[in-house]
N, C-alpha and C positions, 0 to 999 in steps of 0.2 A: 132512829136512835143511832144506828151504826153509821149512816151517812153523816149525821151531825158530828159524831165523834171524829170521823175522818176529816171532815171540813175544818173543825176546830184545831185538830192536830196539824193539818196542812198549813193553816194560818200561822201557828206558833213556829213552825219549822221553815217557813218560806225563806226567811233571811239567811238561815244556816245553809240552805241548799247550795248556794253559790259561793259562800264564804268559807265553809269548813271542808276539810278533807273528808272523803267518804267514810272512813272508819269513825271519826268524831261525830259525823252526822248520824250515822247508824246507831252509834252508842247513845246519842241524845234521843233518837226515835225510840229505841228499845226501852230506855228509861221512861219516856213519856207514855209508852203503851203498857208499862208494868211487866215487861218480859225479861227482866234481869236474871231470873233463875233458870231461864230456858237455855240449855247447852247449845241447842241448834242455832239460837240467835247469836250467841257468842262466836260460834264458828262462822256464821254468815258475816258478822262484823269483821272477823279476821280475814276474810277473803278479800277485803277491800284494800289491803295495804299496797297492792300493785297498781292502783289506779289513782290518778290525780284529781279527778272530778266525779261527781255523782252521775253526770251524763255518760261519761266514759265507762263507768262501772255498770250502769243499767244497759248500755249498748252491748257490753260483753255478756251480760246475763241473757239478753234477748237472743243474741247470736250463738250462744252456747260455746264461747271461746274457752278452751281448756286452760287452766292455770299454768300448765307447763309451757305453753306457747306464750302466754301473756308475760311471763317473767322475763322473757327475752326482749321486752320493749316493743316498739311498733315496727320491728323489722319485717320486711317482706321475705318470704321464703321462695327461693328460685332454684332452678336446676343447677347442678354442680356445686351444691352446698350440702354440708352434713348438718343434720338436725338431731340433737340429742333430747330424748324425752322418755318418760315413764311409759309403761304399757297402758296405764289409764289415759295418759295424754295422747295416745295414738288413735284413740277411738274416732272413727269417722274420716280418717285421713288415709291417703295412699301414697306410696313411694315406689320408684322403680326398684330400689334394693333396700332391704331391711336386714339389719344385723341385730340379733338378740344375743347379748353377751351374758355369760354366767348362768346358763341353763343347767344348773347342777343341783344335786340333792341339798336341801336346806334353804335354797334361794328361790327355786320354782318347783313346786309350791313353797312359799315362805314358811319356814318352821321356826316358831318362836314360842317359848313358854308363856311370855307375857301376852302375846296376841295370837291365839290359836287361829289357824287359817281354815277357811271354808274350802275344801278341796274342789268342789264342783265350780265355785266362783273363780278360784285360781286357774282351773283348767280353761274356763271360758275366757279369762283375761289372757292366758297364754295363746289361745286360739285367735283372739283379737289381734295380738301382736303379730302372729304368723300371717294372718290374712291381710295385713297392710301392704305386703309386697306384691307389686304388679308383675315383676319379672324374675327377681331373684331374692331368695331368703337364705341367710346364713345364720346358723345357730352355733354358738361356741360354748364349750364346757372345759374347764381345766381340772375338774375333780370328778367325783362319781356323778354319772348322768342323772338328770332329773327324772323322776318316775314317769313324767309325761313323755320324755324322749325314749325312755326304755319301752313304753307302750308302742310308740311309733316304730321303733327298731324291730320289735316283734311282728308288728303287722307288715312291715316292709320285707321281712324274711331275711334274717342274717344268713340263713343257710340256703339261700337261692329261691325259696318259695316267697311269692309276693302276693299278699292278701289285698293290697291296695291297688285299685284299678288305675292304669296309666300313671303309675308312680314315677316321679322324677326325683326321688330322694337319693342322694349319693352320700354315703358315710365315709368320712376321711379321718385318718389318724395322723396327727402331726408327728414329725420325725423327732426322735430324741435329740436334745441338744448335746453337742460334743463338749466334754469338759477338757479344757486345755490343761495339760499337765505342767507346762512350763509357766503357768500363770503366777504372777507375784503381785499382791496388793501392796502398793507403795504407801509408806507412812507420810504423814504431813511433814515430818521433820527429817525424812530421808533425803540425802543429797545425791 
């Protein structure tokens, strides 16, 4: 019965495979299978907006291409280039240098009333980002440090005691910006 259902559905959708964009094709397939109420199916169909054909979309699924990379088009990533991505998008990749910006309270781990964060999952994600660096990792924070960085700071020993074996962590504080006293903001209408 299942094989027959799949065969019949495949025959109905065969023409749509090459003619329709992936999102329209999947929406048609979801409707044909009676899965319109499934939230996961709607999200699945939404993933297709970055692909021109179903073959391209399926290839990306097979190879596990992260959506962050795919949004950049079919560009090849080479050395001497900067790649911006989310921590999620960095899984499985490595780079000579990694910069994680904004590692401060409220951002890592993300604190939101609407979307409560799983601290353990956020810690794992932060770890994933840190371990993408082959040679150098730079983490920046402009506000109060993330609780994960505070933990690292304690383990690294602010007072000279180092609990981390062979630690290569170096903490730096940026110099305060000098405020120029003679500074004058010009008006658009000032002559």
